C-alpha positions as CSV (number, residue, x, y, z in Angstrom):
1,M,87.2,-93.1,-130.5
2,I,89.6,-90.6,-129.1
3,E,90.3,-87.7,-131.4
4,V,94.0,-87.0,-131.5
5,G,94.4,-83.5,-133.0
6,T,92.7,-82.5,-136.2
7,G,92.0,-85.1,-138.9
8,Y,92.7,-88.4,-137.1
9,A,91.5,-90.5,-134.2
10,V,92.2,-93.8,-132.5
11,S,90.0,-95.7,-130.1
12,D,90.9,-96.4,-126.5
13,Q,90.3,-100.1,-127.1
14,A,93.4,-100.2,-129.3
15,L,95.6,-99.7,-126.3
16,G,94.7,-103.0,-124.7
17,V,94.6,-105.2,-127.7
18,E,96.4,-108.5,-127.5
19,E,96.6,-109.2,-131.3
20,N,99.4,-107.1,-132.7
21,L,98.3,-106.7,-136.3
22,A,96.3,-103.8,-137.8
23,Y,95.1,-103.3,-141.3
24,V,95.2,-99.8,-142.9
25,K,93.0,-99.1,-146.0
26,R,91.7,-96.0,-147.8
27,E,88.0,-95.4,-147.5
28,Y,85.4,-92.7,-148.2
29,V,83.8,-91.8,-144.9
30,G,81.3,-89.0,-144.5
31,Q,82.4,-86.6,-147.2
32,E,86.1,-87.2,-147.3
33,W,88.8,-89.9,-148.0
34,V,90.5,-91.2,-144.9
35,W,92.9,-94.1,-144.0
36,S,90.9,-96.4,-141.7
37,I,92.6,-98.7,-139.2
38,Y,91.2,-102.1,-138.4
39,L,92.2,-104.8,-135.9
40,A,93.2,-108.0,-137.7
41,S,91.9,-110.1,-134.8
42,N,88.2,-109.1,-135.2
43,G,87.9,-106.6,-138.0
44,E,86.9,-103.8,-135.7
45,R,87.6,-100.3,-137.0
46,I,89.7,-98.6,-134.3
47,G,90.6,-95.3,-135.9
48,Y,91.3,-93.3,-138.9
49,A,93.8,-90.7,-140.3
50,V,93.8,-88.2,-143.1
51,D,96.9,-89.7,-144.7
52,Q,98.6,-93.1,-144.8
53,K,101.8,-92.0,-143.0
54,T,99.8,-90.7,-140.0
55,A,97.7,-93.9,-139.9
56,F,100.8,-96.1,-139.8
57,A,102.2,-93.9,-137.0
58,L,99.1,-94.3,-135.0
59,V,99.3,-98.0,-135.4
60,W,102.9,-98.1,-134.3
61,Q,102.2,-95.8,-131.3
62,N,99.7,-98.3,-130.1
63,E,102.2,-101.2,-130.3
64,L,100.5,-102.8,-133.3
65,T,102.1,-103.8,-136.7
66,P,100.5,-102.0,-139.7
67,M,99.6,-103.8,-142.9
68,S,98.4,-102.0,-146.0
69,V,95.2,-103.4,-147.6
70,H,94.1,-102.5,-151.2
């Protein structure tokens, strides 16, 4: 994972992904709630953010299409 400022990160693997869909869902990680980002192609968690808006922005920045999962 590459930390991108405070409170969110994205893995370097996300940059070379052929599948263009990522799922975003809220999870409790460590001792806080975060918005996790998963590749649809293999279910790998590629990053997280402290809020949904930032998670979607990270997905778009990596040329993926975000989908919200409940």
